[in-house]
PDB file of N, CA, C and O in Angstrom:
ATOM      1  N   MET A   1      78.684 103.251 103.884  1.00  0.00           N
ATOM      2  CA  MET A   1      78.923 101.936 103.293  1.00  0.00           C
ATOM      3  C   MET A   1      78.548 100.860 104.308  1.00  0.00           C
ATOM      4  O   MET A   1      79.428 100.175 104.830  1.00  0.00           O
ATOM      5  N   PHE A   2      77.293 100.703 104.587  1.00  0.00           N
ATOM      6  CA  PHE A   2      76.758  99.662 105.464  1.00  0.00           C
ATOM      7  C   PHE A   2      77.316  99.729 106.878  1.00  0.00           C
ATOM      8  O   PHE A   2      77.295  98.724 107.589  1.00  0.00           O
ATOM      9  N   GLY A   3      77.809 100.870 107.300  1.00  0.00           N
ATOM     10  CA  GLY A   3      78.337 101.010 108.646  1.00  0.00           C
ATOM     11  C   GLY A   3      79.674 100.321 108.840  1.00  0.00           C
ATOM     12  O   GLY A   3      80.077 100.077 109.977  1.00  0.00           O
ATOM     13  N   ILE A   4      80.370 100.002 107.760  1.00  0.00           N
ATOM     14  CA  ILE A   4      81.674  99.346 107.854  1.00  0.00           C
ATOM     15  C   ILE A   4      82.738 100.386 107.522  1.00  0.00           C
ATOM     16  O   ILE A   4      82.688 101.016 106.466  1.00  0.00           O
ATOM     17  N   GLY A   5      83.686 100.564 108.412  1.00  0.00           N
ATOM     18  CA  GLY A   5      84.764 101.520 108.195  1.00  0.00           C
ATOM     19  C   GLY A   5      85.983 100.839 107.592  1.00  0.00           C
ATOM     20  O   GLY A   5      86.004  99.629 107.364  1.00  0.00           O
ATOM     21  N   TRP A   6      86.997 101.660 107.341  1.00  0.00           N
ATOM     22  CA  TRP A   6      88.226 101.133 106.739  1.00  0.00           C
ATOM     23  C   TRP A   6      88.929 100.083 107.607  1.00  0.00           C
ATOM     24  O   TRP A   6      89.436  99.102 107.064  1.00  0.00           O
ATOM     25  N   PRO A   7      88.976 100.250 108.914  1.00  0.00           N
ATOM     26  CA  PRO A   7      89.625  99.202 109.722  1.00  0.00           C
ATOM     27  C   PRO A   7      88.936  97.839 109.575  1.00  0.00           C
ATOM     28  O   PRO A   7      89.599  96.803 109.520  1.00  0.00           O
ATOM     29  N   GLU A   8      87.600  97.852 109.511  1.00  0.00           N
ATOM     30  CA  GLU A   8      86.879  96.593 109.337  1.00  0.00           C
ATOM     31  C   GLU A   8      87.142  95.977 107.966  1.00  0.00           C
ATOM     32  O   GLU A   8      87.275  94.759 107.844  1.00  0.00           O
ATOM     33  N   VAL A   9      87.218  96.821 106.932  1.00  0.00           N
ATOM     34  CA  VAL A   9      87.502  96.332 105.582  1.00  0.00           C
ATOM     35  C   VAL A   9      88.883  95.681 105.541  1.00  0.00           C
ATOM     36  O   VAL A   9      89.059  94.630 104.924  1.00  0.00           O
ATOM     37  N   ILE A  10      89.853  96.298 106.192  1.00  0.00           N
ATOM     38  CA  ILE A  10      91.215  95.745 106.227  1.00  0.00           C
ATOM     39  C   ILE A  10      91.225  94.407 106.954  1.00  0.00           C
ATOM     40  O   ILE A  10      91.862  93.460 106.493  1.00  0.00           O
ATOM     41  N   VAL A  11      90.533  94.317 108.078  1.00  0.00           N
ATOM     42  CA  VAL A  11      90.491  93.064 108.827  1.00  0.00           C
ATOM     43  C   VAL A  11      89.814  91.974 108.015  1.00  0.00           C
ATOM     44  O   VAL A  11      90.297  90.842 107.979  1.00  0.00           O
ATOM     45  N   ILE A  12      88.700  92.294 107.362  1.00  0.00           N
ATOM     46  CA  ILE A  12      87.998  91.309 106.531  1.00  0.00           C
ATOM     47  C   ILE A  12      88.893  90.853 105.383  1.00  0.00           C
ATOM     48  O   ILE A  12      88.918  89.667 105.053  1.00  0.00           O
ATOM     49  N   SER A  13      89.630  91.786 104.770  1.00  0.00           N
ATOM     50  CA  SER A  13      90.540  91.426 103.682  1.00  0.00           C
ATOM     51  C   SER A  13      91.648  90.501 104.161  1.00  0.00           C
ATOM     52  O   SER A  13      91.983  89.526 103.488  1.00  0.00           O
ATOM     53  N   LEU A  14      92.213  90.802 105.314  1.00  0.00           N
ATOM     54  CA  LEU A  14      93.275  89.952 105.854  1.00  0.00           C
ATOM     55  C   LEU A  14      92.759  88.560 106.191  1.00  0.00           C
ATOM     56  O   LEU A  14      93.450  87.569 105.959  1.00  0.00           O
ATOM     57  N   VAL A  15      91.560  88.479 106.731  1.00  0.00           N
ATOM     58  CA  VAL A  15      90.971  87.169 107.030  1.00  0.00           C
ATOM     59  C   VAL A  15      90.724  86.401 105.732  1.00  0.00           C
ATOM     60  O   VAL A  15      90.966  85.196 105.671  1.00  0.00           O
ATOM     61  N   GLY A  16      90.246  87.091 104.698  1.00  0.00           N
ATOM     62  CA  GLY A  16      90.028  86.447 103.401  1.00  0.00           C
ATOM     63  C   GLY A  16      91.310  85.909 102.811  1.00  0.00           C
ATOM     64  O   GLY A  16      91.331  84.798 102.282  1.00  0.00           O
ATOM     65  N   VAL A  17      92.381  86.680 102.895  1.00  0.00           N
ATOM     66  CA  VAL A  17      93.679  86.221 102.393  1.00  0.00           C
ATOM     67  C   VAL A  17      94.185  85.046 103.219  1.00  0.00           C
ATOM     68  O   VAL A  17      94.771  84.112 102.673  1.00  0.00           O
ATOM     69  N   ALA A  18      93.965  85.084 104.526  1.00  0.00           N
ATOM     70  CA  ALA A  18      94.415  83.987 105.383  1.00  0.00           C
ATOM     71  C   ALA A  18      93.650  82.704 105.091  1.00  0.00           C
ATOM     72  O   ALA A  18      94.226  81.616 105.132  1.00  0.00           O
ATOM     73  N   ILE A  19      92.366  82.820 104.799  1.00  0.00           N
ATOM     74  CA  ILE A  19      91.553  81.626 104.555  1.00  0.00           C
ATOM     75  C   ILE A  19      91.785  81.068 103.154  1.00  0.00           C
ATOM     76  O   ILE A  19      92.038  79.873 103.003  1.00  0.00           O
ATOM     77  N   PHE A  20      91.702  81.918 102.126  1.00  0.00           N
ATOM     78  CA  PHE A  20      91.739  81.446 100.748  1.00  0.00           C
ATOM     79  C   PHE A  20      93.118  81.493 100.117  1.00  0.00           C
ATOM     80  O   PHE A  20      93.368  80.777  99.148  1.00  0.00           O
ATOM     81  N   GLY A  21      94.001  82.297 100.624  1.00  0.00           N
ATOM     82  CA  GLY A  21      95.316  82.456 100.024  1.00  0.00           C
ATOM     83  C   GLY A  21      95.303  83.564  98.991  1.00  0.00           C
ATOM     84  O   GLY A  21      94.265  83.875  98.407  1.00  0.00           O
ATOM     85  N   ALA A  22      96.457  84.150  98.776  1.00  0.00           N
ATOM     86  CA  ALA A  22      96.560  85.305  97.887  1.00  0.00           C
ATOM     87  C   ALA A  22      96.295  84.940  96.425  1.00  0.00           C
ATOM     88  O   ALA A  22      95.839  85.789  95.659  1.00  0.00           O
ATOM     89  N   LYS A  23      96.568  83.713  96.027  1.00  0.00           N
ATOM     90  CA  LYS A  23      96.381  83.324  94.623  1.00  0.00           C
ATOM     91  C   LYS A  23      94.910  83.114  94.274  1.00  0.00           C
ATOM     92  O   LYS A  23      94.523  83.312  93.123  1.00  0.00           O
ATOM     93  N   ARG A  24      94.088  82.720  95.232  1.00  0.00           N
ATOM     94  CA  ARG A  24      92.687  82.413  94.946  1.00  0.00           C
ATOM     95  C   ARG A  24      91.779  83.628  95.016  1.00  0.00           C
ATOM     96  O   ARG A  24      90.666  83.581  94.492  1.00  0.00           O
ATOM     97  N   ILE A  25      92.212  84.712  95.644  1.00  0.00           N
ATOM     98  CA  ILE A  25      91.364  85.902  95.794  1.00  0.00           C
ATOM     99  C   ILE A  25      90.929  86.459  94.431  1.00  0.00           C
ATOM    100  O   ILE A  25      89.741  86.738  94.269  1.00  0.00           O
ATOM    101  N   PRO A  26      91.818  86.639  93.441  1.00  0.00           N
ATOM    102  CA  PRO A  26      91.351  87.135  92.136  1.00  0.00           C
ATOM    103  C   PRO A  26      90.381  86.176  91.449  1.00  0.00           C
ATOM    104  O   PRO A  26      89.449  86.619  90.779  1.00  0.00           O
ATOM    105  N   GLU A  27      90.587  84.880  91.606  1.00  0.00           N
ATOM    106  CA  GLU A  27      89.668  83.906  91.009  1.00  0.00           C
ATOM    107  C   GLU A  27      88.278  84.028  91.629  1.00  0.00           C
ATOM    108  O   GLU A  27      87.268  83.984  90.926  1.00  0.00           O
ATOM    109  N   ILE A  28      88.240  84.180  92.939  1.00  0.00           N
ATOM    110  CA  ILE A  28      86.960  84.308  93.635  1.00  0.00           C
ATOM    111  C   ILE A  28      86.261  85.596  93.207  1.00  0.00           C
ATOM    112  O   ILE A  28      85.059  85.591  92.943  1.00  0.00           O
ATOM    113  N   GLY A  29      87.001  86.688  93.138  1.00  0.00           N
ATOM    114  CA  GLY A  29      86.427  87.957  92.699  1.00  0.00           C
ATOM    115  C   GLY A  29      85.889  87.880  91.280  1.00  0.00           C
ATOM    116  O   GLY A  29      84.820  88.415  90.987  1.00  0.00           O
ATOM    117  N   ARG A  30      86.628  87.214  90.398  1.00  0.00           N
ATOM    118  CA  ARG A  30      86.202  87.065  89.010  1.00  0.00           C
ATOM    119  C   ARG A  30      84.914  86.242  88.919  1.00  0.00           C
ATOM    120  O   ARG A  30      84.000  86.599  88.176  1.00  0.00           O
ATOM    121  N   SER A  31      84.840  85.150  89.667  1.00  0.00           N
ATOM    122  CA  SER A  31      83.651  84.308  89.605  1.00  0.00           C
ATOM    123  C   SER A  31      82.438  85.007  90.215  1.00  0.00           C
ATOM    124  O   SER A  31      81.322  84.845  89.723  1.00  0.00           O
ATOM    125  N   VAL A  32      82.645  85.781  91.281  1.00  0.00           N
ATOM    126  CA  VAL A  32      81.537  86.538  91.867  1.00  0.00           C
ATOM    127  C   VAL A  32      81.059  87.594  90.878  1.00  0.00           C
ATOM    128  O   VAL A  32      79.854  87.801  90.732  1.00  0.00           O
ATOM    129  N   GLY A  33      81.983  88.262  90.203  1.00  0.00           N
ATOM    130  CA  GLY A  33      81.613  89.267  89.201  1.00  0.00           C
ATOM    131  C   GLY A  33      80.831  88.665  88.047  1.00  0.00           C
ATOM    132  O   GLY A  33      79.854  89.256  87.586  1.00  0.00           O
ATOM    133  N   GLN A  34      81.251  87.493  87.574  1.00  0.00           N
ATOM    134  CA  GLN A  34      80.531  86.828  86.493  1.00  0.00           C
ATOM    135  C   GLN A  34      79.144  86.402  86.944  1.00  0.00           C
ATOM    136  O   GLN A  34      78.186  86.498  86.177  1.00  0.00           O
ATOM    137  N   ALA A  35      79.027  85.935  88.171  1.00  0.00           N
ATOM    138  CA  ALA A  35      77.722  85.528  88.688  1.00  0.00           C
ATOM    139  C   ALA A  35      76.784  86.727  88.787  1.00  0.00           C
ATOM    140  O   ALA A  35      75.616  86.638  88.410  1.00  0.00           O
ATOM    141  N   LEU A  36      77.300  87.855  89.299  1.00  0.00           N
ATOM    142  CA  LEU A  36      76.470  89.056  89.394  1.00  0.00           C
ATOM    143  C   LEU A  36      76.065  89.560  88.014  1.00  0.00           C
ATOM    144  O   LEU A  36      74.925  89.980  87.820  1.00  0.00           O
ATOM    145  N   ARG A  37      76.991  89.521  87.052  1.00  0.00           N
ATOM    146  CA  ARG A  37      76.681  89.957  85.698  1.00  0.00           C
ATOM    147  C   ARG A  37      75.615  89.069  85.078  1.00  0.00           C
ATOM    148  O   ARG A  37      74.697  89.559  84.420  1.00  0.00           O
ATOM    149  N   GLY A  38      75.735  87.758  85.289  1.00  0.00           N
ATOM    150  CA  GLY A  38      74.726  86.835  84.782  1.00  0.00           C
ATOM    151  C   GLY A  38      73.369  87.070  85.418  1.00  0.00           C
ATOM    152  O   GLY A  38      72.343  87.007  84.740  1.00  0.00           O
ATOM    153  N   PHE A  39      73.356  87.340  86.715  1.00  0.00           N
ATOM    154  CA  PHE A  39      72.107  87.626  87.408  1.00  0.00           C
ATOM    155  C   PHE A  39      71.464  88.889  86.851  1.00  0.00           C
ATOM    156  O   PHE A  39      70.256  88.918  86.617  1.00  0.00           O
ATOM    157  N   GLN A  40      72.261  89.934  86.637  1.00  0.00           N
ATOM    158  CA  GLN A  40      71.727  91.178  86.093  1.00  0.00           C
ATOM    159  C   GLN A  40      71.188  90.971  84.684  1.00  0.00           C
ATOM    160  O   GLN A  40      70.144  91.521  84.333  1.00  0.00           O
ATOM    161  N   ASP A  41      71.890  90.181  83.874  1.00  0.00           N
ATOM    162  CA  ASP A  41      71.413  89.900  82.523  1.00  0.00           C
ATOM    163  C   ASP A  41      70.084  89.153  82.547  1.00  0.00           C
ATOM    164  O   ASP A  41      69.197  89.435  81.742  1.00  0.00           O
ATOM    165  N   GLU A  42      69.944  88.206  83.462  1.00  0.00           N
ATOM    166  CA  GLU A  42      68.700  87.463  83.576  1.00  0.00           C
ATOM    167  C   GLU A  42      67.558  88.353  84.039  1.00  0.00           C
ATOM    168  O   GLU A  42      66.433  88.224  83.555  1.00  0.00           O
ATOM    169  N   VAL A  43      67.839  89.255  84.971  1.00  0.00           N
ATOM    170  CA  VAL A  43      66.795  90.158  85.444  1.00  0.00           C
ATOM    171  C   VAL A  43      66.364  91.088  84.317  1.00  0.00           C
ATOM    172  O   VAL A  43      65.169  91.302  84.115  1.00  0.00           O
ATOM    173  N   LYS A  44      67.309  91.633  83.593  1.00  0.00           N
ATOM    174  CA  LYS A  44      66.985  92.506  82.467  1.00  0.00           C
ATOM    175  C   LYS A  44      66.288  91.721  81.364  1.00  0.00           C
ATOM    176  O   LYS A  44      65.352  92.225  80.744  1.00  0.00           O
ATOM    177  N   GLY A  45      66.728  90.502  81.116  1.00  0.00           N
ATOM    178  CA  GLY A  45      66.123  89.666  80.085  1.00  0.00           C
ATOM    179  C   GLY A  45      64.702  89.277  80.419  1.00  0.00           C
ATOM    180  O   GLY A  45      63.856  89.231  79.526  1.00  0.00           O
ATOM    181  N   SER A  46      64.411  88.994  81.679  1.00  0.00           N
ATOM    182  CA  SER A  46      63.050  88.622  82.060  1.00  0.00           C
ATOM    183  C   SER A  46      62.121  89.817  81.952  1.00  0.00           C
ATOM    184  O   SER A  46      60.941  89.660  81.639  1.00  0.00           O
ATOM    185  N   GLY A  47      62.639  91.008  82.207  1.00  0.00           N
ATOM    186  CA  GLY A  47      61.834  92.217  82.041  1.00  0.00           C
ATOM    187  C   GLY A  47      61.500  92.464  80.580  1.00  0.00           C
ATOM    188  O   GLY A  47      60.383  92.870  80.260  1.00  0.00           O
ATOM    189  N   GLU A  48      62.452  92.226  79.695  1.00  0.00           N
ATOM    190  CA  GLU A  48      62.209  92.385  78.271  1.00  0.00           C
ATOM    191  C   GLU A  48      61.251  91.321  77.770  1.00  0.00           C
ATOM    192  O   GLU A  48      60.403  91.604  76.923  1.00  0.00           O
ATOM    193  N   ALA A  49      61.368  90.105  78.275  1.00  0.00           N
ATOM    194  CA  ALA A  49      60.476  89.032  77.866  1.00  0.00           C
ATOM    195  C   ALA A  49      59.049  89.337  78.308  1.00  0.00           C
ATOM    196  O   ALA A  49      58.104  89.048  77.574  1.00  0.00           O
ATOM    197  N   ALA A  50      58.878  89.911  79.484  1.00  0.00           N
ATOM    198  CA  ALA A  50      57.545  90.273  79.958  1.00  0.00           C
ATOM    199  C   ALA A  50      56.961  91.378  79.090  1.00  0.00           C
ATOM    200  O   ALA A  50      55.763  91.370  78.804  1.00  0.00           O
ATOM    201  N   ASP A  51      57.787  92.324  78.670  1.00  0.00           N
ATOM    202  CA  ASP A  51      57.308  93.393  77.804  1.00  0.00           C
ATOM    203  C   ASP A  51      56.859  92.828  76.457  1.00  0.00           C
ATOM    204  O   ASP A  51      55.837  93.249  75.914  1.00  0.00           O
ATOM    205  N   ARG A  52      57.611  91.889  75.926  1.00  0.00           N
ATOM    206  CA  ARG A  52      57.255  91.291  74.643  1.00  0.00           C
ATOM    207  C   ARG A  52      55.989  90.451  74.749  1.00  0.00           C
ATOM    208  O   ARG A  52      55.197  90.412  73.807  1.00  0.00           O
ATOM    209  N   SER A  53      55.785  89.781  75.875  1.00  0.00           N
ATOM    210  CA  SER A  53      54.612  88.917  76.001  1.00  0.00           C
ATOM    211  C   SER A  53      53.330  89.738  76.172  1.00  0.00           C
ATOM    212  O   SER A  53      52.241  89.244  75.881  1.00  0.00           O
ATOM    213  N   ASP A  54      53.447  90.976  76.637  1.00  0.00           N
ATOM    214  CA  ASP A  54      52.277  91.832  76.803  1.00  0.00           C
ATOM    215  C   ASP A  54      51.794  92.403  75.473  1.00  0.00           C
ATOM    216  O   ASP A  54      50.615  92.721  75.320  1.00  0.00           O
ATOM    217  N   SER A  55      52.697  92.530  74.523  1.00  0.00           N
ATOM    218  CA  SER A  55      52.303  93.124  73.247  1.00  0.00           C
ATOM    219  C   SER A  55      51.565  92.083  72.396  1.00  0.00           C
ATOM    220  O   SER A  55      51.937  90.909  72.404  1.00  0.00           O
ATOM    221  N   PRO A  56      50.521  92.499  71.660  1.00  0.00           N
ATOM    222  CA  PRO A  56      49.785  91.550  70.834  1.00  0.00           C
ATOM    223  C   PRO A  56      50.602  91.115  69.631  1.00  0.00           C
ATOM    224  O   PRO A  56      51.439  91.863  69.128  1.00  0.00           O
ATOM    225  N   ASP A  57      50.347  89.896  69.178  1.00  0.00           N
ATOM    226  CA  ASP A  57      51.035  89.379  67.994  1.00  0.00           C
ATOM    227  C   ASP A  57      50.485  90.051  66.749  1.00  0.00           C
ATOM    228  O   ASP A  57      49.319  90.439  66.694  1.00  0.00           O
ATOM    229  N   LYS A  58      51.348  90.178  65.756  1.00  0.00           N
ATOM    230  CA  LYS A  58      50.926  90.824  64.507  1.00  0.00           C
ATOM    231  C   LYS A  58      50.673  89.789  63.426  1.00  0.00           C
ATOM    232  O   LYS A  58      50.967  90.041  62.257  1.00  0.00           O
ATOM    233  N   ASP A  59      50.139  88.640  63.782  1.00  0.00           N
ATOM    234  CA  ASP A  59      49.866  87.591  62.796  1.00  0.00           C
ATOM    235  C   ASP A  59      48.577  87.817  62.066  1.00  0.00           C
ATOM    236  O   ASP A  59      48.208  87.020  61.204  1.00  0.00           O
TER     237      ASP A  59
END
């Protein structure tokens, strides 16, 4: 996992809680998850749009 062990994960988590507070951590996680989901949807959508633009029109 990127060369990060459990002690480092615990320290990073504690620093995050100290900086943002325990109430804001779930909000931050939720917004990051929504951003990643939106990014993935856009990447998948652009791939589908490229596939559609390559096909000839049936007019």
